[in-house]
N, C-alpha and C positions, 0 to 999 in steps of 0.2 A: 643499123646498130647505134650509130651516132644520134640519129633522130629519136630513137627510143630512150637513150640516155638523157637527151635534152628534155624530153617530155617528163621523165621521172624527176629531173631537177626542178622543172617548173612546178610540177605537182607538189614537191616538197616545199617550195617557196610559198605556194598558195596555202598549204597546210600550216606553215609557220605563221603566215600573216593572219589567217583565220584564228589560230590559237591566241595570238597576241591581241587581236581585236576582241575576241571572246573574253579573255582575261581582263582587259581594260574595262569592258562593259560591266562584268561582274563586280570589279573593284568599285566602280562608280555606284552601282546598286547598293553594294554593302555599305559604302561610305554614306550614302544618302538615307538608307532606311534601316540599317542593322547596327553597325558599330563604327564609331569614328575616334580617331586618336587626337589627343590634344596635349600641348605642353604648357605647364604652369609658368606664367611669366612674372607673377608678383607674389608678395608675401601675405596677402589678405586672408589666406586660409591656413596659415601656420597655427598650430603644429601638424594639423591633419595632412596638409599638402605643402611641400616645400618648393621653392623656386627651382626649376629644373626637373621636377617630377613629370613624367610622361604617363598620361592616363588614357583609359579607354572609356568611352561613353556609350551606354545602351540607348539607342535611338528609337527603339520600338516599344519600350515598356509602357509609355504613356500613349501609344497609338501611332499609327502610320498615316501621315498626311498624303492624300491623293491629289496630285497636281491638277490644276485647271478647274477642279470642281469644288474646292474649298471644303473638303470633307475629311474627317479623321475616322479610320476604321481600326479594328483589332486592338482595342484599348485593353491592355492587361490590368492596369490599375491607374488610379489618379495619383498625382504627385502628393506626397505626405510630408508631415513635419519630420525633419531630420534628413530628408533626401539631399544629396549634394547634386545640384543641377548646373548644366551649361545652358545658357540662354543668350538671346540677343540683347545687348545693352539697350534699354529703352531710349536713352538719349542719343544713341548712335548705333542703329541696327547692323552696321557693317562690322561691329566689334562684338566678340563673344566674351561673356563674363562667366565666372563660376563662383557660386555661393551656396549656402545651405538654407533650406526652407525652415523658417521658424514659426510662421503662422499661415494658416490656410483661410480660404474664404469663409466669412462669418465669424471668424475669431476676433476678439477685442484684444489689441496688443498695446502694452504700455511699458516704458522703461523708466525706472526711477533709480537714480544714482547707480547705474550699471546693472541693476537687477531687472530681470525681464518678468513681466506679469502677463499671462494669457488668460482671458476671461476672468480677470480679477484674482487669479491665483498665481502665487510665485512659481515660476517655471524652473524646475530642476534642470539646469543647463549643463549637460555632460561634455559639451564641445567647446565652450567659450574659453578663450585665453585672453587674460588682461595683463598688459605690461605696466600700465599706468595705474597705480593704486588710488590715485586721486580722482575725484569725480568733478567733471566740468559742469558749472552751473549754466553756462550759455552754450547754445548749440545743441544738435540732436544726438551727438555721440553717446552721452550718458543719461540723457533725459529726453524722452520722446512720447508723444501721444497724450491721452489714449485715442486710438482710431480703430475703426472696424474694417477688416479686410474685405474689399468688395468681391462680388461674384466673379469667379474665373480669374482671380488675382492671388498673388502669393507675396508674403513679406519675407525677404531673404536677408541674411547677414553673413559676413565672413567670420570664420572661427577666430581669427585674430581681431577681436572685437574693437580694440583701440586704433587699429590701422586698417580699416576696411571701408571702402566707398560703396555703400549698399543702400538698402531700402530706407534707412534712416534719413538719407540725404536726397534721394531722387525718386522715391515712391515705390510702387508695387511692380511685380513682374506679371505679365499677362500669360495665361495658359498657352496662347498661340505663339509666344516668344520662346518657349522652352524647347530646347533641342534634344535633351535627353538627360539620363542620370549617370553620373560618374560611378564606376563600380570597381575599378582595379588600377593599381599603379603597375605598369609593366616594365618601366625603366626609370632610372633617376640619375641625373648628372649634376654634380656640384662644380660650377665653373670657377668658384673661388677657392676650392680645395687644392692641396698639392697633388702631384701626379699620382701618388698611391691611393688618394682618397677622393678622386673626382667621381668615380662611379660608386653610388651608394647601393651596394649589393644587398644590404639588409632591408631595403625598401622594395625590392623586386617582388611583384605578385602580391603586394599587400591589398587586401580587399577593403573597400570603402563602404560596404553595405552590411 
């Protein structure tokens, strides 16, 4: 009887271990190929994304990278103007950045006194936020280009146009550097707010697409 009980206990332990390992593997697969969570650390995407917003990123919409063979399969669509993307920062691939695509390959982009022109036409910018009403003569913040976006490259900007370190300063994002598209805010925490207002309930489940 005692031996039977011990065998049952061992069997239960094995089941628990197997369940934990299976769950861990599934979590890794989901994180690598399906959805990944990120926390917004800076204000470069204000007002769309605030510091402390927690978002989910769709990692399969632009295709799934197959390890070791350098191939992307199951591409649902290409990145488009207006997409909010998470990508490897070109100057430090260990860091992830989040910005919005403003121009895609083949586009001619130019910025004159804060106004964006794409293919020589004024871009009706529904996302840009400008805190500084003055336009800087020097530097790329308010005057940039014109340049043609190369093949498989994207020109990205933060929605907080006057306070964003983006393509105006360090160049284009390669297709292979893009990790996915941000699509929802699932939680938001205001570390500077008082105790009653630290959790931003009104931002929960806000769609970004």
